[in-house]
PAVO-983051 format. One record per residue: x, y, z of N, C-alpha, C in turn; residue number from 1; residue in three letters. Coordinates in steps of 0.1 Angstrom, whole numbers. Layout:
REC  n.u  n.v  n.w  ca.u  ca.v  ca.w  c.u  c.v  c.w  k  r
REC  X  Y  Z  X  Y  Z  X  Y  Z  NUM  ALA
...
***
This chain:
REC  n.u  n.v  n.w  ca.u  ca.v  ca.w  c.u  c.v  c.w  k  r
REC  -5  66  205  -17  65  198  -28  76  203  1  MET
REC  -36  81  193  -46  89  196  -57  83  201  2  THR
REC  -67  91  207  -79  83  212  -89  79  200  3  GLY
REC  -87  86  191  -97  82  181  -90  73  169  4  ASP
REC  -79  66  171  -74  57  161  -71  44  167  5  SER
REC  -69  34  160  -68  21  164  -54  15  159  6  VAL
REC  -49  5  166  -35  0  163  -35  -3  147  7  PRO
REC  -23  -2  143  -19  -5  129  -24  -19  123  8  PHE
REC  -22  -28  131  -25  -43  129  -40  -44  127  9  SER
REC  -47  -38  135  -61  -39  136  -67  -32  122  10  GLU
REC  -63  -20  120  -67  -14  108  -64  -22  95  11  ALA
REC  -52  -26  95  -48  -35  83  -56  -47  82  12  ARG
REC  -61  -53  94  -68  -66  94  -83  -64  87  13  ALA
REC  -88  -52  88  -102  -49  84  -101  -41  70  14  ASN
REC  -89  -39  65  -87  -29  53  -94  -35  43  15  GLN
REC  -93  -46  37  -99  -51  25  -114  -50  26  16  ALA
REC  -120  -53  37  -135  -53  38  -139  -39  38  17  GLN
REC  -133  -29  46  -137  -14  46  -133  -7  34  18  ARG
REC  -122  -12  28  -121  -8  13  -131  -10  4  19  LEU
REC  -138  -23  4  -149  -26  -4  -161  -17  -1  20  GLY
REC  -162  -16  12  -174  -6  15  -172  9  10  21  GLU
REC  -160  14  12  -157  27  7  -160  27  -10  22  ALA
REC  -155  17  -16  -154  19  -31  -170  17  -35  23  ILE
REC  -178  10  -27  -192  10  -30  -200  23  -27  24  ARG
REC  -196  31  -17  -202  44  -13  -197  54  -22  25  ALA
REC  -184  54  -27  -180  64  -36  -186  63  -48  26  VAL
REC  -185  51  -54  -191  48  -66  -206  54  -69  27  THR
REC  -213  51  -57  -228  58  -58  -227  71  -56  28  ALA
REC  -218  77  -47  -217  93  -47  -212  99  -59  29  ALA
REC  -203  92  -66  -197  99  -78  -208  98  -88  30  VAL
REC  -216  87  -89  -227  86  -99  -237  98  -97  31  ALA
REC  -240  98  -85  -251  111  -81  -243  125  -86  32  ASP
REC  -230  127  -83  -226  139  -87  -225  141  -103  33  LEU
REC  -223  129  -108  -220  129  -122  -235  133  -129  34  GLY
REC  -245  126  -124  -260  128  -130  -263  145  -128  35  ALA
REC  -259  148  -117  -261  163  -114  -253  173  -122  36  ALA
REC  -244  169  -130  -235  178  -137  -224  182  -129  37  GLY
REC  -218  175  -120  -209  181  -110  -195  175  -115  38  GLY
REC  -194  168  -124  -181  161  -128  -178  166  -144  39  LEU
REC  -181  178  -147  -178  180  -161  -169  193  -161  40  SER
REC  -164  195  -173  -155  208  -174  -141  205  -174  41  GLY
REC  -133  216  -170  -118  215  -168  -116  205  -158  42  PRO
REC  -105  199  -157  -101  189  -148  -98  196  -133  43  GLY
REC  -98  188  -124  -97  191  -110  -82  194  -106  44  PRO
REC  -79  202  -95  -68  205  -90  -71  199  -76  45  ILE
REC  -60  189  -72  -61  182  -59  -51  190  -51  46  PHE
REC  -55  193  -38  -45  199  -28  -45  191  -16  47  ALA
REC  -34  187  -12  -33  180  0  -17  180  5  48  GLY
REC  -15  174  17  -1  173  22  1  159  26  49  ILE
REC  13  154  26  17  142  32  12  130  22  50  GLY
REC  5  121  30  1  110  22  -11  115  13  51  ALA
REC  -19  124  16  -30  129  9  -25  135  -4  52  SER
REC  -14  140  -5  -9  146  -17  -2  133  -25  53  HIS
REC  2  125  -18  7  112  -26  -5  103  -31  54  ALA
REC  -16  104  -24  -28  97  -29  -34  103  -42  55  ALA
REC  -30  116  -45  -36  122  -58  -27  119  -70  56  ALA
REC  -16  114  -69  -7  111  -78  -13  103  -90  57  CYS
REC  -17  89  -88  -23  82  -97  -34  87  -103  58  ALA
REC  -44  92  -96  -56  99  -102  -53  110  -112  59  PRO
REC  -43  118  -108  -39  128  -119  -32  121  -130  60  VAL
REC  -26  111  -130  -19  104  -141  -32  99  -149  61  TRP
REC  -41  93  -142  -54  88  -150  -61  99  -157  62  THR
REC  -63  111  -153  -69  122  -159  -60  127  -172  63  LEU
REC  -48  129  -169  -40  133  -180  -39  123  -191  64  ARG
REC  -38  111  -188  -39  100  -199  -51  101  -207  65  ALA
REC  -62  105  -201  -73  107  -209  -75  120  -215  66  ARG
REC  -64  129  -215  -64  141  -221  -70  153  -213  67  GLY
REC  -72  152  -201  -78  160  -192  -68  168  -183  68  ILE
REC  -66  181  -184  -55  186  -176  -59  185  -162  69  HIS
REC  -50  181  -153  -54  182  -139  -40  181  -131  70  SER
REC  -38  187  -119  -26  188  -112  -29  184  -96  71  TRP
REC  -18  181  -91  -19  179  -76  -11  189  -71  72  ARG
REC  -13  196  -60  -5  207  -53  -2  202  -39  73  LEU
REC  9  205  -34  11  203  -19  6  216  -12  74  ALA
REC  -5  214  -5  -14  225  -1  -7  235  9  75  ALA
REC  4  231  16  11  239  25  20  249  16  76  GLY
REC  22  247  5  32  255  -4  27  267  -12  77  ASP
REC  14  269  -9  8  279  -18  -1  288  -11  78  TYR
REC  -2  302  -15  -9  313  -6  -24  308  -7  79  PRO
REC  -30  312  4  -46  312  3  -51  325  5  80  LEU
REC  -64  329  -1  -70  319  -6  -67  315  -20  81  PRO
REC  -69  305  -26  -66  299  -38  -71  309  -50  82  PHE
REC  -65  311  -58  -69  322  -70  -81  316  -77  83  PRO
REC  -91  322  -81  -100  317  -88  -97  312  -100  84  ARG
REC  -102  298  -105  -96  291  -116  -110  285  -123  85  SER
REC  -108  282  -136  -118  274  -143  -117  259  -138  86  ASP
REC  -106  255  -131  -103  242  -126  -109  241  -112  87  HIS
REC  -118  232  -111  -122  230  -97  -112  226  -87  88  PRO
REC  -113  229  -76  -100  225  -65  -108  215  -55  89  VAL
REC  -100  204  -54  -105  194  -47  -95  194  -36  90  ILE
REC  -98  198  -23  -90  199  -11  -98  191  0  91  GLY
REC  -92  193  11  -97  187  22  -96  172  23  92  GLY
REC  -84  168  13  -85  154  12  -82  146  24  93  ILE
REC  -92  137  28  -92  127  40  -97  136  51  94  THR
REC  -100  146  52  -107  153  61  -120  159  58  95  GLU
REC  -129  165  69  -139  172  65  -136  183  55  96  ARG
REC  -144  187  45  -140  197  35  -145  211  43  97  PRO
REC  -138  220  40  -141  233  45  -152  240  37  98  GLN
REC  -158  251  44  -167  260  36  -158  266  26  99  ARG
REC  -164  271  15  -155  277  6  -164  282  -7  100  GLY
REC  -158  286  -19  -164  291  -29  -170  280  -37  101  ASP
REC  -178  285  -48  -182  273  -58  -171  268  -65  102  ALA
REC  -171  257  -69  -158  251  -74  -149  245  -66  103  GLY
REC  -152  245  -53  -144  238  -42  -152  224  -39  104  ARG
REC  -144  214  -36  -149  203  -32  -139  195  -22  105  ALA
REC  -145  184  -17  -137  179  -8  -138  162  -7  106  GLY
REC  -129  154  -4  -129  141  -1  -129  138  13  107  ILE
REC  -137  133  19  -139  133  34  -142  119  40  108  CYS
REC  -139  118  52  -142  106  60  -155  103  62  109  ARG
REC  -163  113  65  -177  112  66  -185  120  59  110  THR
REC  -196  116  60  -206  123  50  -212  136  56  111  ARG
REC  -207  148  55  -211  159  62  -225  165  55  112  PRO
REC  -234  171  63  -244  178  57  -240  187  46  113  ALA
REC  -245  187  35  -242  198  24  -251  210  27  114  LEU
REC  -246  221  27  -252  235  26  -249  241  14  115  ARG
REC  -256  251  11  -257  258  -1  -241  263  -5  116  ARG
REC  -236  268  6  -222  275  4  -209  265  6  117  ARG
REC  -214  253  10  -202  244  13  -200  236  0  118  GLU
REC  -188  232  -1  -184  221  -14  -192  208  -13  119  PRO
REC  -191  203  -25  -196  191  -27  -187  182  -19  120  ASP
REC  -191  169  -16  -182  159  -9  -185  146  -13  121  ALA
REC  -173  140  -14  -174  125  -18  -170  116  -6  122  VAL
REC  -179  108  1  -173  103  12  -166  89  9  123  PRO
REC  -155  87  16  -147  75  13  -150  66  24  124  TYR
REC  -153  71  36  -158  64  49  -145  57  55  125  ARG
REC  -135  64  55  -122  58  62  -129  57  78  126  GLY
REC  -136  67  81  -143  65  94  -156  62  92  127  HIS
REC  -163  53  99  -178  50  98  -185  57  110  128  ARG
REC  -197  63  107  -204  71  118  -212  62  126  129  GLU
REC  -213  67  138  -223  62  147  -231  72  153  130  ASP
REC  -240  69  163  -247  79  169  -241  88  181  131  HIS
REC  -229  83  185  -222  87  196  -210  95  193  132  HIS
REC  -200  88  188  -188  94  184  -183  98  168  133  ARG
REC  -192  92  160  -189  95  145  -178  88  141  134  HIS
REC  -170  79  149  -158  73  146  -158  61  150  135  ARG
REC  -168  50  146  -169  36  153  -158  30  148  136  GLU
REC  -152  33  136  -143  22  131  -131  32  125  137  HIS
REC  -124  41  134  -113  50  128  -100  42  121  138  PRO
REC  -93  50  117  -81  45  109  -69  44  120  139  ASP
REC  -57  38  116  -47  38  125  -41  52  124  140  SER
REC  -32  56  133  -25  67  134  -17  70  122  141  TYR
REC  -8  61  118  0  59  104  -10  52  95  142  ALA
REC  -16  61  87  -27  58  79  -26  44  70  143  SER
REC  -40  37  71  -37  24  63  -48  25  52  144  THR
REC  -61  22  57  -73  22  49  -77  38  46  145  VAL
REC  -73  45  56  -74  60  52  -68  64  39  146  GLY
REC  -55  58  37  -48  61  25  -54  54  12  147  TYR
REC  -54  41  14  -59  32  3  -73  36  -2  148  THR
REC  -82  41  6  -95  44  3  -97  56  -4  149  ALA
REC  -87  66  1  -85  80  -7  -82  77  -19  150  THR
REC  -71  69  -22  -67  65  -36  -79  60  -43  151  VAL
REC  -88  51  -37  -100  46  -45  -107  57  -50  152  ALA
REC  -111  66  -39  -122  76  -42  -116  85  -52  153  ALA
REC  -105  90  -52  -99  100  -62  -98  91  -76  154  LEU
REC  -94  79  -75  -92  71  -87  -106  69  -94  155  GLY
REC  -117  65  -85  -130  65  -92  -135  78  -99  156  ILE
REC  -132  91  -91  -136  104  -95  -129  105  -109  157  LEU
REC  -116  103  -109  -107  105  -122  -114  97  -133  158  ALA
REC  -117  84  -131  -124  76  -141  -136  83  -147  159  ASP
REC  -145  89  -138  -158  93  -142  -157  107  -147  160  SER
REC  -146  117  -145  -147  129  -148  -151  131  -163  161  TRP
REC  -158  143  -166  -162  147  -178  -166  134  -188  162  ASP
REC  -176  126  -183  -181  115  -191  -174  103  -192  163  GLY
REC  -164  102  -185  -157  89  -183  -164  77  -177  164  GLY
REC  -160  67  -179  -166  55  -172  -157  49  -161  165  ALA
REC  -163  45  -149  -156  38  -140  -151  26  -142  166  ILE
REC  -138  23  -139  -131  12  -147  -138  -2  -138  167  ASP
REC  -143  -11  -144  -149  -23  -139  -140  -31  -128  168  PRO
REC  -127  -28  -129  -117  -35  -119  -121  -30  -106  169  GLY
REC  -127  -19  -103  -131  -15  -88  -139  -24  -83  170  TRP
REC  -148  -28  -90  -158  -40  -84  -154  -51  -73  171  GLN
REC  -141  -57  -80  -134  -67  -73  -122  -63  -65  172  ASP
REC  -119  -50  -64  -107  -45  -57  -106  -51  -44  173  MET
REC  -115  -50  -36  -115  -55  -22  -110  -69  -22  174  ALA
REC  -115  -78  -30  -111  -92  -31  -96  -94  -35  175  ALA
REC  -93  -86  -47  -80  -85  -50  -69  -82  -39  176  VAL
REC  -73  -71  -31  -63  -67  -20  -62  -79  -11  177  VAL
REC  -76  -86  -6  -74  -96  2  -65  -108  -2  178  HIS
REC  -68  -111  -16  -59  -122  -22  -46  -119  -21  179  GLU
REC  -42  -105  -25  -28  -103  -26  -21  -103  -13  180  THR
REC  -28  -99  -3  -23  -98  11  -19  -113  16  181  GLU
REC  -28  -122  12  -25  -136  16  -13  -142  9  182  GLN
REC  -11  -138  -3  1  -142  -9  13  -136  -7  183  LEU
REC  12  -124  -3  25  -116  0  29  -114  13  184  LEU
REC  20  -118  23  24  -113  37  39  -120  41  185  THR
REC  39  -133  41  51  -141  44  64  -136  36  186  GLU
REC  61  -137  23  75  -133  15  80  -120  18  187  PRO
REC  69  -112  18  74  -97  21  79  -93  34  188  VAL
REC  75  -100  46  80  -99  59  94  -104  60  189  ARG
REC  97  -113  51  111  -119  52  121  -108  46  190  ARG
REC  116  -99  39  125  -88  33  130  -76  42  191  LEU
REC  122  -79  55  127  -69  65  140  -72  70  192  ALA
REC  146  -85  66  159  -86  70  170  -77  64  193  ALA
REC  165  -73  52  175  -64  44  177  -49  50  194  GLY
REC  169  -47  59  168  -33  67  177  -34  80  195  PHE
REC  183  -46  84  189  -50  96  202  -39  98  196  THR
REC  208  -36  88  219  -26  88  219  -14  79  197  ARG
REC  206  -12  76  206  0  65  201  12  75  198  ALA
REC  210  23  70  208  35  77  198  44  72  199  ARG
REC  194  42  60  184  49  53  175  41  43  200  SER
REC  166  45  35  159  39  25  154  49  16  201  ALA
REC  157  45  1  153  53  -11  140  44  -16  202  ASP
REC  129  52  -19  117  46  -26  115  54  -39  203  PHE
REC  113  47  -50  116  54  -63  106  48  -72  204  VAL
REC  98  55  -78  85  51  -86  84  59  -99  205  GLY
REC  78  52  -109  76  60  -121  61  62  -124  206  ALA
REC  59  75  -128  46  80  -132  36  79  -120  207  GLY
REC  24  71  -123  15  71  -111  21  65  -99  208  PRO
REC  34  58  -99  38  53  -89  47  62  -80  209  SER
REC  49  74  -84  57  84  -78  50  86  -64  210  VAL
REC  36  85  -64  30  87  -51  30  76  -42  211  GLY
REC  33  64  -47  36  52  -38  50  53  -32  212  SER
REC  59  59  -40  73  62  -33  74  72  -23  213  ALA
REC  65  83  -24  64  94  -15  56  89  -1  214  GLU
REC  44  79  -4  36  76  7  46  66  15  215  ALA
REC  54  58  9  62  47  15  71  53  23  216  ALA
REC  78  63  16  89  70  25  82  76  37  217  ALA
REC  71  82  38  65  88  48  62  77  58  218  LEU
REC  56  66  54  53  53  62  64  50  69  219  LEU
REC  76  47  63  88  42  70  94  52  80  220  PHE
REC  94  65  76  98  75  87  88  73  99  221  ARG
REC  76  75  96  66  72  107  64  60  117  222  GLU
REC  65  51  110  63  37  117  77  31  121  223  VAL
REC  86  31  112  99  23  117  111  34  118  224  ALA
REC  109  46  118  119  56  121  131  54  110  225  ARG
REC  127  50  100  139  48  90  140  61  80  226  VAL
REC  151  68  84  152  81  74  150  76  59  227  PRO
REC  140  83  51  137  78  40  134  89  30  228  SER
REC  135  87  16  133  95  7  125  89  -4  229  THR
REC  113  97  -8  106  92  -21  107  102  -32  230  GLY
REC  109  95  -44  108  105  -57  106  96  -68  231  MET
REC  104  104  -80  104  97  -92  116  91  -99  232  GLY
REC  114  82  -108  124  75  -112  135  85  -121  233  THR
REC  131  93  -128  138  102  -136  146  110  -126  234  ARG
REC  139  116  -116  146  126  -106  157  117  -98  235  GLN
REC  154  106  -96  164  97  -89  177  94  -97  236  TYR
REC  174  93  -109  186  91  -120  195  103  -119  237  LEU
REC  186  116  -119  193  128  -122  201  132  -108  238  HIS
REC  212  124  -103  220  129  -95  218  122  -81  239  GLY
REC  205  119  -75  202  113  -64  208  99  -63  240  SER
REC  209  90  -72  212  77  -72  226  77  -69  241  MET
REC  235  89  -71  249  86  -68  252  86  -54  242  GLU
REC  243  89  -45  246  87  -29  242  73  -25  243  SER
REC  239  63  -33  236  52  -28  246  45  -19  244  ALA
REC  242  41  -8  251  37  2  247  26  10  245  GLY
REC  247  29  24  241  19  34  226  19  33  246  ASP
REC  219  17  22  204  20  21  200  8  16  247  SER
REC  186  7  17  178  -2  10  172  7  -2  248  VAL
REC  170  1  -14  163  8  -23  151  0  -29  249  HIS
REC  140  7  -28  128  0  -31  122  8  -43  250  VAL
REC  120  -1  -54  116  5  -69  102  1  -72  251  LEU
REC  93  8  -76  79  6  -80  79  8  -97  252  PHE
REC  76  -2  -105  75  0  -118  79  -13  -127  253  GLY
REC  77  -11  -139  78  -23  -150  88  -20  -160  254  ASP
REC  92  -7  -161  102  -4  -173  117  0  -169  255  THR
REC  118  12  -168  132  17  -164  137  11  -149  256  ARG
REC  126  10  -142  128  7  -128  138  -7  -127  257  GLU
REC  134  -16  -136  140  -30  -136  154  -30  -141  258  THR
REC  158  -22  -148  172  -18  -152  179  -10  -139  259  GLU
REC  171  -2  -133  180  6  -121  181  -4  -110  260  VAL
REC  172  -14  -109  171  -23  -97  184  -32  -101  261  ALA
REC  183  -37  -111  196  -46  -114  209  -40  -115  262  THR
REC  210  -26  -120  223  -18  -118  225  -17  -104  263  THR
REC  218  -14  -95  221  -10  -80  225  -22  -73  264  LEU
REC  218  -35  -76  221  -47  -70  234  -53  -76  265  ALA
REC  238  -51  -88  251  -55  -93  261  -45  -85  266  ALA
REC  257  -33  -81  269  -26  -74  269  -30  -60  267  ALA
REC  261  -40  -55  262  -44  -40  252  -37  -30  268  GLY
REC  242  -31  -35  233  -24  -29  220  -34  -26  269  HIS
REC  214  -32  -15  201  -40  -13  187  -34  -20  270  GLN
REC  183  -41  -28  172  -36  -38  157  -46  -36  271  VAL
REC  148  -38  -35  135  -45  -35  127  -40  -48  272  ILE
REC  124  -47  -58  117  -42  -68  102  -48  -70  273  LEU
REC  92  -36  -69  79  -40  -67  74  -39  -83  274  VAL
REC  67  -50  -88  65  -50  -102  53  -59  -106  275  THR
REC  48  -59  -116  38  -67  -124  44  -74  -133  276  SER
REC  58  -72  -137  66  -79  -146  72  -93  -141  277  GLN
REC  73  -102  -150  80  -114  -145  96  -113  -146  278  ASP
REC  101  -109  -132  115  -106  -133  121  -115  -123  279  VAL
REC  132  -121  -126  139  -132  -116  145  -122  -106  280  ALA
REC  144  -129  -93  152  -123  -83  168  -126  -84  281  PRO
REC  177  -120  -78  191  -123  -79  199  -119  -67  282  GLY
REC  211  -119  -67  220  -114  -56  216  -99  -52  283  ARG
REC  213  -97  -41  208  -82  -36  195  -79  -42  284  ASN
REC  189  -87  -49  176  -82  -57  166  -91  -52  285  LEU
REC  155  -85  -46  141  -92  -43  130  -86  -51  286  GLU
REC  121  -96  -54  110  -92  -62  99  -93  -55  287  ILE
REC  90  -83  -56  76  -84  -51  65  -83  -63  288  VAL
REC  60  -93  -65  53  -94  -78  36  -91  -74  289  ARG
REC  31  -79  -83  18  -78  -81  9  -81  -92  290  LEU
REC  -3  -82  -91  -12  -84  -104  -14  -72  -111  291  PRO
REC  -14  -71  -123  -14  -61  -133  -27  -55  -131  292  ALA
REC  -28  -39  -128  -42  -33  -126  -40  -19  -132  293  ARG
REC  -52  -12  -135  -49  1  -139  -42  12  -128  294  PRO
REC  -38  22  -130  -28  29  -122  -34  30  -107  295  PRO
REC  -45  38  -104  -49  41  -92  -51  26  -83  296  ALA
REC  -56  16  -90  -58  3  -83  -44  -6  -80  297  GLN
REC  -34  -2  -90  -22  -8  -88  -15  -1  -74  298  ARG
REC  -15  11  -75  -9  18  -62  -15  13  -49  299  VAL
REC  -28  11  -49  -34  4  -36  -26  -7  -33  300  ILE
REC  -22  -18  -43  -16  -29  -40  -1  -26  -35  301  LEU
REC  5  -16  -42  19  -12  -37  17  -5  -22  302  GLU
REC  9  1  -19  5  6  -6  5  -7  4  303  ALA
REC  -3  -17  0  -5  -30  7  10  -36  11  304  LEU
REC  17  -37  0  30  -43  1  38  -37  11  305  ALA
REC  37  -22  11  47  -13  20  41  -15  34  306  MET
REC  29  -16  37  23  -18  50  28  -31  56  307  GLN
REC  26  -40  48  32  -56  54  48  -53  57  308  ILE
REC  54  -47  48  71  -45  50  73  -35  60  309  LEU
REC  66  -25  63  71  -16  73  68  -22  87  310  VAL
REC  56  -30  89  53  -34  102  64  -44  106  311  ALA
REC  69  -52  95  79  -64  100  92  -55  102  312  ALA
REC  95  -43  96  108  -37  99  106  -28  113  313  VAL
REC  94  -26  116  92  -20  131  95  -30  141  314  ALA
REC  88  -42  137  90  -52  148  105  -58  149  315  GLU
REC  111  -57  139  126  -61  138  134  -50  146  316  GLN
REC  130  -38  146  137  -27  152  132  -24  167  317  ARG
REC  121  -32  171  116  -33  184  109  -18  189  318  ALA
REC  104  -13  176  97  -1  176  81  -2  177  319  ILE
REC  75  3  188  60  3  188  56  12  178  320  GLU
REC  47  9  168  42  16  158  34  27  162  321  ILE
REC  25  25  173  16  37  177  24  48  185  322  GLU
REC  36  47  188  43  55  197  50  66  190  323  GLU
REC  42  75  185  47  87  176  57  94  187  324  PHE
REC  69  102  182  75  108  191  71  123  192  325  ILE
REC  69  129  178  63  143  179  48  144  174  326  PHE
REC  41  151  180  26  153  177  26  169  174  327  HIS
REC  18  171  162  18  187  159  4  187  154  328  ASN
REC  0  199  160  -16  202  159  -20  212  148  329  SER
REC  -11  214  140  -13  225  129  -12  219  115  330  ASP
REC  -12  206  114  -12  199  100  -26  198  96  331  THR
REC  -37  199  104  -49  197  98  -59  210  100  332  LYS
REC  -68  213  91  -75  225  93  -89  222  97  333  VAL
REC  -95  226  107  -106  223  113  -117  229  102  334  PRO
REC  -129  222  101  -140  225  93  -145  236  98  335  ALA
REC  -147  247  89  -152  260  91  -145  271  95  336  GLY
REC  -132  267  95  -122  277  98  -115  286  87  337  SER
REC  -119  280  74  -114  288  63  -125  301  61  338  ALA
REC  -118  311  54  -126  323  52  -136  321  42  339  ARG
REC  -147  326  44  -160  325  34  -156  332  22  340  GLU
***
């Protein structure tokens, strides 16, 4: 565990409260940006890696559902500097934003001082500032509220873009997270038994939940050291499903995923379906029922369910969550290191 992180369990215990704080802060910041004309015009391009890239999936879905062109890009896969575009680039997701051109923005953990040539920033307060260390309440090393609050920040931004209205469901989202956690903790922890003999895990999601599949696969690799893959439902059906073997299959969705789940279970594979539909469990098929919410809010609940499950799987495998094996120093870019 790094010196500026807290245990996974501690971060989870405070997650609902801190998510509520983040939503209030982001809502105010987004309102200010909107009033200043900073949320108009062509839709944003979100750039990030890992969980940050996954966090942008549902917000992009929201924007495109509103008829606004938007994309998410894996930041490490494209040459820099990014070509000039009419679409604003939102990068530095979950970290302090870098200095850059007009039309660049960042979603950050703290509220940096904005200078004329720096991008606009929307604080999500995954880290709370104090007078000494600026990280009085850091996130866990395997991200918890850092991820869910980022989804919230991007989701609120997507709701508001180009004259849109922030969905009223954000106002009680922290309470919904708390209530859902109380209902799901014991039933979801019991699902860890399905991983006892599993050699790998597939995480599959539809539309906005593709990001949930990606984030869950990363989380299970990081926290429980389970070889895992995350992908969209149609991509999974296009050949990847054929390799089903000694795996657990976790599906997120309400439509095609139900049929895929029952097909896999009937073939003798361990399946967990995370859905808002009323689906009956069966042999080899477990159901995690979530309340119906708009896309970005739903994926926060999907992340919550996976946090509960991965903690139980790590415990079952006698793995200390905070003890990462490999530490890489070049996956984050320090503020101010980008070319002007």
